[in-house]
Backbone as numpy.savetxt, mean C-alpha at the origin, in Angstrom:
# Nx Ny Nz CAx CAy CAz Cx Cy Cz
15.27 -4.59 -2.61 15.03 -5.27 -3.88 14.02 -6.41 -3.68
13.12 -6.58 -4.58 12.23 -7.72 -4.54 13.03 -8.97 -4.86
12.84 -10.01 -4.09 13.55 -11.26 -4.33 12.55 -12.39 -4.45
13.03 -13.53 -4.92 12.13 -14.66 -5.09 11.62 -15.10 -3.73
10.33 -15.27 -3.63 9.67 -15.61 -2.38 9.69 -17.11 -2.17
10.03 -17.56 -0.98 10.04 -18.98 -0.65 8.69 -19.32 -0.03
7.81 -20.06 -0.74 6.47 -20.34 -0.22 6.48 -21.20 1.04
7.62 -21.80 1.35 7.69 -22.63 2.56 7.74 -21.77 3.81
8.06 -20.49 3.65 8.13 -19.58 4.79 6.91 -18.68 4.75
5.91 -18.98 5.56 4.67 -18.21 5.56 4.83 -16.90 6.28
3.82 -16.02 6.17 3.89 -14.71 6.80 4.13 -14.77 8.30
3.60 -15.80 8.96 3.75 -15.89 10.41 5.20 -16.04 10.81
6.04 -16.61 9.91 7.43 -16.83 10.24 8.33 -15.71 9.74
7.75 -14.74 9.03 8.56 -13.70 8.42 8.95 -12.64 9.44
10.02 -11.92 9.15 10.50 -10.89 10.05 9.65 -9.63 9.96
9.62 -8.88 11.04 8.92 -7.60 11.07 9.62 -6.60 10.16
8.85 -5.88 9.36 9.45 -4.88 8.47 9.02 -3.47 8.84
7.86 -3.31 9.48 7.37 -1.99 9.89 6.70 -2.13 11.25
6.91 -1.11 12.09 6.30 -1.14 13.42 5.89 0.27 13.82
4.70 0.39 14.39 4.22 1.66 14.94 4.09 1.54 16.45
4.57 2.57 17.15 4.49 2.58 18.61 3.84 3.89 19.07
2.67 3.79 19.65 1.99 4.96 20.19 1.70 6.03 19.16
1.43 5.61 17.92 1.25 6.57 16.83 -0.03 7.37 17.03
0.11 8.69 17.07 -1.02 9.60 17.23 -0.95 10.64 16.12
-2.09 10.87 15.46 -2.15 11.78 14.33 -3.27 12.79 14.55
-2.99 14.04 14.24 -4.01 15.07 14.40 -3.72 16.21 13.44
-4.75 17.00 13.17 -4.63 18.23 12.40 -5.00 19.37 13.34
-3.98 20.05 13.88 -4.25 21.07 14.88 -4.93 20.44 16.08
-6.07 21.01 16.52 -6.75 20.44 17.68 -7.59 19.21 17.36
-7.74 18.88 16.07 -8.61 17.76 15.70 -7.83 16.45 15.70
-8.16 15.59 16.65 -7.52 14.29 16.75 -8.09 13.36 15.69
-7.21 12.66 14.97 -7.65 11.71 13.95 -7.58 10.28 14.49
-6.39 9.86 14.93 -6.21 8.54 15.53 -5.15 8.66 16.61
-5.27 7.83 17.66 -4.33 7.93 18.77 -3.86 6.56 19.22
-2.63 6.53 19.71 -2.05 5.36 20.38 -2.17 4.09 19.54
-1.77 4.16 18.28 -1.78 2.98 17.41 -0.49 2.20 17.62
-0.64 0.92 17.92 0.50 0.04 18.14 0.30 -1.22 17.31
1.12 -1.38 16.29 1.02 -2.58 15.45 2.31 -2.79 14.69
2.51 -4.00 14.21 3.67 -4.31 13.38 3.20 -5.04 12.13
4.01 -4.97 11.09 3.71 -5.61 9.81 4.82 -6.60 9.49
4.45 -7.84 9.22 5.43 -8.88 8.91 5.87 -8.77 7.45
7.13 -9.01 7.22 7.64 -9.05 5.86 6.90 -10.15 5.07
6.47 -9.81 3.86 5.79 -10.78 3.03 4.31 -10.93 3.30
3.75 -10.07 4.17 2.32 -10.14 4.45 1.57 -9.10 3.62
0.25 -9.27 3.56 -0.63 -8.25 2.99 -1.48 -7.73 4.13
-1.18 -6.51 4.55 -1.71 -5.93 5.78 -2.72 -4.85 5.43
-3.90 -4.94 6.02 -4.99 -4.00 5.72 -5.16 -2.97 6.83
-5.37 -1.72 6.43 -5.83 -0.67 7.34 -7.30 -0.48 7.02
-8.15 -0.95 7.92 -9.60 -1.03 7.68 -10.35 -0.03 8.54
-11.62 0.18 8.17 -12.49 1.03 8.97 -13.44 1.80 8.07
-14.45 2.37 8.68 -15.45 3.11 7.93 -14.93 4.44 7.41
-15.73 5.10 6.60 -15.35 6.40 6.04 -15.12 7.41 7.16
-14.06 8.19 7.01 -13.78 9.25 7.97 -13.03 8.83 9.21
-12.58 7.57 9.26 -11.89 7.12 10.47 -10.40 7.46 10.46
-9.86 7.86 9.31 -8.46 8.26 9.28 -7.53 7.26 8.60
-8.08 6.35 7.80 -7.23 5.33 7.16 -6.17 5.96 6.26
-6.58 6.87 5.39 -5.62 7.48 4.47 -4.65 8.39 5.20
-5.08 8.97 6.31 -4.18 9.79 7.12 -3.07 8.93 7.71
-3.43 7.76 8.20 -2.42 6.82 8.71 -1.44 6.45 7.60
-1.97 6.18 6.41 -1.10 5.83 5.29 -0.11 6.96 4.99
-0.58 8.20 5.02 0.30 9.34 4.73 1.44 9.40 5.74
1.15 9.09 6.99 2.23 9.08 8.00 3.22 7.96 7.74
2.70 6.80 7.34 3.57 5.64 7.12 4.53 5.85 5.96
4.11 6.62 4.95 4.96 6.82 3.78 5.78 8.11 3.87
5.70 8.79 5.01 6.56 9.95 5.22 6.01 11.27 4.75
4.69 11.38 4.56 4.09 12.62 4.10 3.42 13.42 5.21
3.23 12.82 6.38 2.57 13.51 7.48 3.28 13.16 8.78
3.83 14.18 9.43 4.55 13.94 10.69 3.56 13.61 11.81
3.80 12.54 12.55 2.90 12.20 13.68 2.93 13.27 14.76
1.82 13.39 15.46 1.77 14.26 16.63 2.56 13.65 17.77
2.43 12.35 17.93 3.18 11.59 18.93 3.50 10.22 18.35
4.42 9.52 19.02 4.71 8.15 18.65 5.78 8.04 17.58
6.02 6.81 17.16 7.10 6.53 16.21 6.69 5.47 15.21
7.30 5.58 14.02 7.14 4.59 12.96 8.53 4.05 12.64
8.71 2.76 12.79 10.01 2.14 12.53 9.95 1.34 11.24
10.90 1.59 10.35 11.07 0.82 9.13 12.34 -0.01 9.31
12.19 -1.31 9.45 13.33 -2.19 9.72 14.14 -1.64 10.91
13.40 -1.30 11.97 13.97 -0.82 13.23 14.61 0.56 13.16
14.42 1.29 12.06 14.91 2.66 11.97 13.73 3.62 12.07
13.85 4.60 12.96 12.77 5.53 13.23 12.62 6.49 12.05
11.53 6.34 11.30 11.32 7.14 10.10 11.30 8.62 10.41
10.52 9.01 11.41 10.35 10.43 11.71 11.40 10.94 12.69
12.26 10.07 13.20 13.38 10.50 14.02 14.62 10.75 13.19
14.54 10.43 11.90 15.69 10.61 11.01 15.70 12.02 10.44
16.85 12.42 9.89 16.94 13.70 9.19 16.07 13.64 7.93
15.76 14.80 7.39 14.95 14.84 6.17 15.63 14.09 5.04
16.95 14.23 4.94 17.68 13.54 3.88 17.61 12.04 4.05
17.77 11.59 5.29 17.71 10.15 5.54 16.30 9.63 5.34
15.29 10.43 5.73 13.90 10.02 5.54 13.60 9.84 4.05
14.16 10.70 3.22 13.99 10.54 1.78 14.62 9.25 1.28
15.78 8.90 1.86 16.43 7.64 1.48 15.57 6.44 1.88
15.03 6.49 3.09 14.18 5.39 3.57 12.95 5.26 2.69
12.36 6.39 2.30 11.13 6.36 1.51 11.35 5.78 0.12
12.59 5.70 -0.33 12.86 5.08 -1.61 12.69 3.55 -1.55
12.51 3.02 -0.34 12.17 1.60 -0.17 10.68 1.37 -0.39
9.90 2.46 -0.56 8.46 2.36 -0.68 8.02 2.50 -2.14
6.98 1.78 -2.48 6.25 2.03 -3.71 4.82 2.36 -3.33
4.26 3.42 -3.90 2.94 3.89 -3.49 2.01 3.96 -4.69
0.85 3.34 -4.56 -0.21 3.48 -5.56 -1.33 4.29 -4.94
-1.47 5.54 -5.40 -2.53 6.40 -4.87 -3.87 6.03 -5.50
-4.94 6.49 -4.87 -6.28 6.04 -5.24 -6.61 6.28 -6.70
-6.24 7.43 -7.25 -6.56 7.72 -8.64 -5.47 7.34 -9.62
-4.41 6.71 -9.13 -3.29 6.36 -9.99 -2.23 7.44 -10.01
-2.64 8.73 -9.93 -1.73 9.87 -9.87 -0.72 9.89 -11.01
-1.18 9.53 -12.21 -0.32 9.57 -13.38 -0.28 10.99 -13.95
0.85 11.37 -14.54 0.97 12.65 -15.21 0.29 12.54 -16.56
-0.74 13.36 -16.76 -1.55 13.23 -17.98 -0.79 13.61 -19.24
0.25 14.44 -19.11 1.00 14.89 -20.28 2.10 13.91 -20.69
2.26 12.83 -19.91 3.29 11.84 -20.19 2.66 10.53 -20.64
3.34 9.79 -21.48 2.88 8.45 -21.83 3.01 7.54 -20.62
2.44 6.36 -20.73 2.56 5.38 -19.66 4.02 5.07 -19.38
4.80 4.84 -20.43 6.22 4.53 -20.26 6.96 5.67 -19.58
6.65 6.90 -19.97 7.32 8.06 -19.36 6.95 8.19 -17.89
5.72 7.89 -17.53 5.31 7.90 -16.13 6.11 6.88 -15.31
6.24 5.69 -15.84 6.95 4.63 -15.11 8.44 4.95 -15.02
8.98 5.60 -16.05 10.41 5.93 -16.06 10.77 7.05 -15.10
9.79 7.86 -14.71 10.08 9.07 -13.95 10.89 8.82 -12.67
10.51 7.86 -11.80 11.32 7.63 -10.60 12.74 7.19 -10.91
12.90 6.43 -11.99 14.24 5.98 -12.37 15.10 7.15 -12.84
14.49 8.08 -13.57 15.22 9.25 -14.04 15.59 10.19 -12.88
14.68 10.31 -11.91 14.89 11.25 -10.83 15.80 10.72 -9.72
15.76 9.41 -9.49 16.38 8.87 -8.27 17.50 7.88 -8.51
17.85 7.62 -9.77 18.95 6.70 -10.05 19.88 7.32 -11.08
21.00 6.64 -11.31 21.95 7.06 -12.33 22.00 6.05 -13.47
20.92 5.31 -13.65 20.86 4.30 -14.69 20.80 4.98 -16.06
21.48 4.40 -17.04 21.46 5.01 -18.37 20.11 4.76 -19.05
19.86 5.52 -20.11 18.55 5.51 -20.77 18.19 4.13 -21.31
19.16 3.42 -21.86 18.87 2.09 -22.41 18.39 1.14 -21.32
19.03 1.21 -20.16 18.62 0.35 -19.05 17.26 0.75 -18.52
16.99 2.06 -18.46 15.68 2.53 -18.02 14.59 2.02 -18.94
14.84 2.07 -20.24 13.85 1.59 -21.21 13.54 0.11 -20.98
14.55 -0.68 -20.72 14.34 -2.10 -20.48 13.59 -2.35 -19.17
13.93 -1.59 -18.14 13.24 -1.75 -16.86 11.77 -1.34 -16.97
11.50 -0.28 -17.68 10.11 0.16 -17.87 9.32 -0.92 -18.58
9.88 -1.50 -19.62 9.19 -2.58 -20.33 8.94 -3.77 -19.41
9.90 -4.08 -18.56 9.75 -5.19 -17.62 8.61 -4.93 -16.64
8.56 -3.72 -16.08 7.53 -3.40 -15.10 6.14 -3.38 -15.75
6.05 -2.85 -16.96 4.76 -2.83 -17.64 4.30 -4.24 -18.00
5.23 -5.08 -18.40 4.87 -6.48 -18.69 4.39 -7.18 -17.43
4.99 -6.84 -16.29 4.63 -7.47 -15.02 3.18 -7.19 -14.65
2.67 -6.01 -15.02 1.29 -5.65 -14.67 0.34 -5.82 -15.85
0.83 -6.45 -16.93 -0.03 -6.74 -18.07 -0.28 -5.57 -18.99
0.66 -4.62 -19.06 0.48 -3.44 -19.91 1.62 -3.29 -20.91
2.13 -4.41 -21.40 3.27 -4.35 -22.32 2.96 -3.58 -23.59
1.69 -3.57 -23.99 1.33 -2.91 -25.24 0.92 -1.45 -25.05
1.05 -0.94 -23.83 0.54 0.40 -23.54 1.64 1.44 -23.35
2.86 1.13 -23.72 3.99 2.03 -23.47 3.74 3.45 -23.96
3.25 3.60 -25.17 3.12 4.91 -25.79 1.74 5.52 -25.64
0.92 4.91 -24.79 -0.44 5.38 -24.57 -0.46 6.45 -23.48
-1.33 7.44 -23.63 -1.48 8.46 -22.59 -2.55 8.01 -21.59
-2.43 8.42 -20.33 -3.37 7.96 -19.30 -4.84 8.18 -19.66
-5.15 9.24 -20.38 -6.54 9.53 -20.71 -7.17 8.45 -21.59
-6.35 7.67 -22.26 -6.86 6.62 -23.14 -6.99 5.27 -22.44
-6.67 5.23 -21.16 -6.71 3.97 -20.40 -8.02 3.85 -19.63
-8.45 2.63 -19.42 -9.58 2.39 -18.52 -9.12 2.60 -17.08
-10.09 2.62 -16.15 -9.74 2.82 -14.75 -8.81 1.74 -14.23
-9.09 0.49 -14.59 -8.24 -0.61 -14.14 -6.84 -0.52 -14.72
-6.75 -0.10 -15.98 -5.43 0.03 -16.62 -4.64 1.17 -15.99
-5.31 2.25 -15.63 -4.61 3.35 -14.96 -4.04 2.89 -13.62
-4.82 2.08 -12.88 -4.32 1.55 -11.61 -3.09 0.69 -11.85
-3.13 -0.15 -12.89 -1.99 -1.02 -13.16 -0.77 -0.22 -13.63
-1.01 0.85 -14.39 0.10 1.71 -14.79 0.72 2.39 -13.57
-0.14 2.84 -12.65 0.37 3.41 -11.41 1.15 2.40 -10.60
0.70 1.16 -10.63 1.42 0.10 -9.92 2.78 -0.16 -10.56
2.84 -0.15 -11.90 4.12 -0.33 -12.57 5.11 0.75 -12.15
4.62 1.98 -12.04 5.50 3.07 -11.57 5.91 2.85 -10.12
4.98 2.36 -9.27 5.31 2.09 -7.88 6.37 1.01 -7.75
6.44 0.13 -8.74 7.41 -0.97 -8.73 8.76 -0.58 -9.33
8.86 0.62 -9.87 10.03 1.00 -10.66 11.34 0.83 -9.90
11.37 1.16 -8.62 12.60 1.12 -7.85 12.73 -0.16 -7.02
11.98 -1.19 -7.37 12.01 -2.46 -6.63 11.81 -2.23 -5.13
10.66 -1.69 -4.74 10.45 -1.33 -3.33 10.35 -2.55 -2.43
10.67 -2.33 -1.16 10.52 -3.38 -0.16 9.11 -3.42 0.41
8.43 -2.28 0.40 7.05 -2.21 0.88 6.21 -1.49 -0.17
5.06 -2.08 -0.50 4.11 -1.46 -1.41 2.92 -0.94 -0.61
2.55 0.31 -0.83 1.41 0.92 -0.16 0.32 1.20 -1.20
-0.91 0.83 -0.86 -2.05 1.04 -1.75 -3.12 1.83 -1.01
-3.60 2.89 -1.63 -4.71 3.67 -1.06 -5.97 3.36 -1.85
-6.87 2.59 -1.25 -8.14 2.18 -1.88 -7.90 1.67 -3.31
-7.15 0.60 -3.48 -6.80 0.16 -4.83 -7.98 -0.25 -5.69
-9.07 -0.72 -5.09 -10.22 -1.18 -5.87 -11.27 -0.10 -6.09
-11.06 1.08 -5.53 -12.06 2.15 -5.64 -12.31 2.50 -7.10
-13.58 2.54 -7.49 -13.95 2.93 -8.84 -13.81 1.86 -9.90
-13.42 0.66 -9.50 -13.23 -0.41 -10.48 -14.45 -1.32 -10.52
-14.72 -1.88 -11.70 -15.77 -2.88 -11.81 -15.28 -4.17 -11.17
-16.17 -5.12 -10.86 -15.76 -6.33 -10.15 -14.67 -7.13 -10.84
-14.69 -7.20 -12.16 -13.67 -7.98 -12.88 -12.31 -7.30 -12.76
-12.26 -5.98 -12.96 -11.00 -5.25 -12.84 -10.46 -5.32 -11.41
-11.37 -5.25 -10.44 -10.97 -5.34 -9.04 -10.36 -6.70 -8.75
-10.98 -7.76 -9.26 -10.44 -9.10 -9.05 -9.08 -9.27 -9.69
-8.90 -8.71 -10.88 -7.60 -8.79 -11.56 -6.52 -8.07 -10.76
-6.87 -6.93 -10.18 -5.90 -6.21 -9.37 -5.56 -6.99 -8.11
-6.57 -7.60 -7.48 -6.32 -8.46 -6.32 -5.35 -9.58 -6.68
-5.57 -10.21 -7.83 -4.70 -11.31 -8.25 -3.29 -10.82 -8.51
-3.16 -9.61 -9.03 -1.84 -9.04 -9.28 -1.12 -8.78 -7.96
-1.83 -8.25 -6.98 -1.24 -8.00 -5.66 -0.78 -9.31 -5.03
-1.62 -10.33 -5.09 -1.23 -11.64 -4.57 0.01 -12.18 -5.29
0.06 -11.98 -6.62 1.21 -12.45 -7.38 2.50 -11.75 -6.96
2.42 -10.47 -6.64 3.60 -9.75 -6.19 4.08 -10.28 -4.84
3.13 -10.60 -3.97 3.50 -11.18 -2.68 4.07 -12.59 -2.84
3.34 -13.44 -3.56 3.74 -14.84 -3.64 4.95 -15.06 -4.55
5.06 -14.24 -5.61 6.15 -14.44 -6.55 7.43 -13.72 -6.19
7.30 -12.57 -5.49 8.48 -11.75 -5.23 8.69 -11.44 -3.75
7.79 -11.89 -2.90 7.95 -11.63 -1.48 7.65 -10.21 -1.07
6.89 -9.48 -1.89 6.58 -8.08 -1.57 5.73 -8.01 -0.31
6.00 -7.00 0.50 5.15 -6.67 1.63 4.16 -5.60 1.17
2.88 -5.80 1.46 1.85 -4.89 0.97 1.07 -4.34 2.16
0.90 -3.04 2.20 0.04 -2.38 3.19 -1.00 -1.61 2.41
-2.27 -1.92 2.65 -3.31 -1.27 1.86 -4.42 -0.72 2.73
-4.92 0.42 2.31 -6.11 1.03 2.89 -7.29 0.59 2.03
-8.32 0.05 2.65 -9.47 -0.37 1.86 -10.70 -0.55 2.74
-11.86 -0.34 2.13 -13.13 -0.69 2.78 -13.90 -1.70 1.93
-13.25 -2.20 0.84 -13.88 -3.15 -0.06 -13.77 -4.57 0.52
-14.89 -5.10 0.99 -14.85 -6.38 1.69 -14.34 -7.52 0.81
-14.73 -7.55 -0.46 -14.31 -8.67 -1.31 -12.80 -8.73 -1.41
-12.15 -7.57 -1.57 -10.69 -7.54 -1.64 -10.06 -7.86 -0.30
-10.61 -7.31 0.76 -10.06 -7.58 2.09 -10.07 -9.08 2.40
-11.17 -9.73 2.10 -11.27 -11.16 2.38 -10.40 -11.99 1.44
-10.22 -11.51 0.21 -9.51 -12.30 -0.80 -8.01 -12.29 -0.60
-7.44 -11.17 -0.15 -5.98 -11.08 -0.20 -5.29 -10.77 1.12
-5.99 -10.26 2.13 -5.30 -9.77 3.32 -5.17 -10.84 4.40
-3.98 -10.95 4.96 -3.76 -11.94 6.02 -3.54 -11.31 7.39
-3.65 -9.99 7.49 -3.50 -9.31 8.77 -4.03 -7.89 8.60
-4.19 -7.18 9.71 -4.64 -5.81 9.59 -5.07 -5.22 10.92
-5.41 -3.94 10.87 -5.99 -3.25 12.02 -7.30 -2.61 11.59
-8.20 -2.47 12.54 -9.50 -1.84 12.29 -9.56 -0.55 13.09
-9.70 0.57 12.38 -9.75 1.89 13.02 -11.20 2.33 13.21
-11.43 3.05 14.31 -12.79 3.52 14.61 -12.80 5.04 14.69
-13.77 5.65 14.03 -13.86 7.11 13.99 -14.31 7.70 15.32
-15.09 6.95 16.09 -15.59 7.47 17.36 -14.56 7.31 18.49
-13.98 6.11 18.59 -12.98 5.88 19.64 -11.62 6.44 19.27
-11.43 6.73 17.98 -10.20 7.33 17.47 -8.95 6.53 17.82
-9.08 5.23 17.67 -7.95 4.34 17.84 -8.31 3.01 17.17
-7.38 2.06 17.20 -7.66 0.74 16.64 -8.48 -0.07 17.63
-9.57 -0.65 17.14 -10.43 -1.45 18.01 -10.39 -2.93 17.64
-9.57 -3.29 16.64 -9.44 -4.69 16.25 -8.14 -4.92 15.53
-7.63 -6.14 15.63 -6.39 -6.51 14.95 -6.50 -7.96 14.49
-6.15 -8.23 13.23 -6.16 -9.58 12.71 -6.57 -9.63 11.25
-6.59 -10.82 10.71 -7.03 -11.00 9.33 -8.51 -10.62 9.21
-8.91 -10.01 8.10 -10.31 -9.60 7.95 -11.31 -10.71 8.22
-11.05 -11.91 7.70 -11.99 -13.02 7.94 -12.06 -13.37 9.42
-10.93 -13.31 10.12 -10.93 -13.61 11.55 -11.72 -12.56 12.33
-11.57 -11.30 11.94 -12.34 -10.24 12.61 -13.83 -10.45 12.39
-14.20 -10.83 11.18 -15.62 -11.07 10.89 -16.17 -12.20 11.75
-15.40 -13.26 11.92 -15.91 -14.43 12.62 -15.77 -14.35 14.13
-14.76 -13.60 14.62 -14.42 -13.71 16.04 -14.56 -12.43 16.85
-14.60 -11.27 16.19 -14.70 -10.04 16.97 -16.11 -9.86 17.52
-16.17 -9.43 18.78 -17.47 -9.16 19.40 -17.83 -7.69 19.35
-16.93 -6.86 18.80 -17.19 -5.42 18.79 -18.29 -5.12 17.78
-19.35 -4.41 18.18 -20.48 -4.17 17.26 -20.10 -3.36 16.03
-19.16 -2.43 16.15 -18.75 -1.64 14.99 -18.06 -2.52 13.96
-17.20 -3.40 14.43 -16.50 -4.32 13.51 -17.49 -5.26 12.87
-18.41 -5.79 13.65 -19.40 -6.71 13.10 -20.29 -6.03 12.06
-20.68 -4.79 12.33 -21.53 -4.06 11.38 -20.78 -3.82 10.07
-19.51 -3.51 10.18 -18.71 -3.23 8.97 -18.41 -4.50 8.20
-17.94 -5.53 8.88 -17.47 -6.73 8.21 -18.59 -7.62 7.68
-19.81 -7.42 8.16 -20.93 -8.24 7.72 -21.95 -7.46 6.89
-21.57 -6.27 6.49 -22.50 -5.47 5.69 -22.66 -6.12 4.30
-23.71 -5.77 3.64 -24.00 -6.39 2.33 -23.78 -5.46 1.16
-23.33 -4.24 1.40 -23.06 -3.31 0.29 -21.86 -2.45 0.60
């Protein structure tokens, strides 16, 4: 459950919520990433960074339980995600909220029906309570007036926020974002960044996001890993601004100091 965040306790003092040990991912003989070792602090905004084709979204799929690792382990609050039974893994994944790159809304459902779907499928809450929760989640992302709207009538930024409302439906402990700013204009991107920060600062949400958008990385992320497509492993660890200022790796410098 999301709880009120105590601003006196910064991310550095927060407990570990996710940990990867020797994580290796591949598709048949094609190695994507190998020997990834990192942890994510509760209440942090953690970035999975790197250039196109390095495997960022593949790592995300493993973290949320959609892709079994070739080697290694992923621990959620010290429980091995991929060492658990399928039934238990499904239970663990209910601690996650996921916003996919395109929003992944059902086009035949209204915004409210999309947000209600996880509650209908995974809880025993009555319809009246579901209606109230849906209204609360939509208000949280600034879409209180869009309940009866279909996704096709929404702007790109509104679709992302509707997807976020659905990701928040079950009060997840970890929020995962796949390229949240992709396809958005600068103003919509900034609003989404502010919303993500508000979820962290107001509710103590832990956020893990895949992104190559420098403005968002610098604005909201306080930790992360940098993946490399050639070395096929992580070549940097830290806050995006720290990597920009302190890393001597030429790949990281080229990425973090690019102008487009």
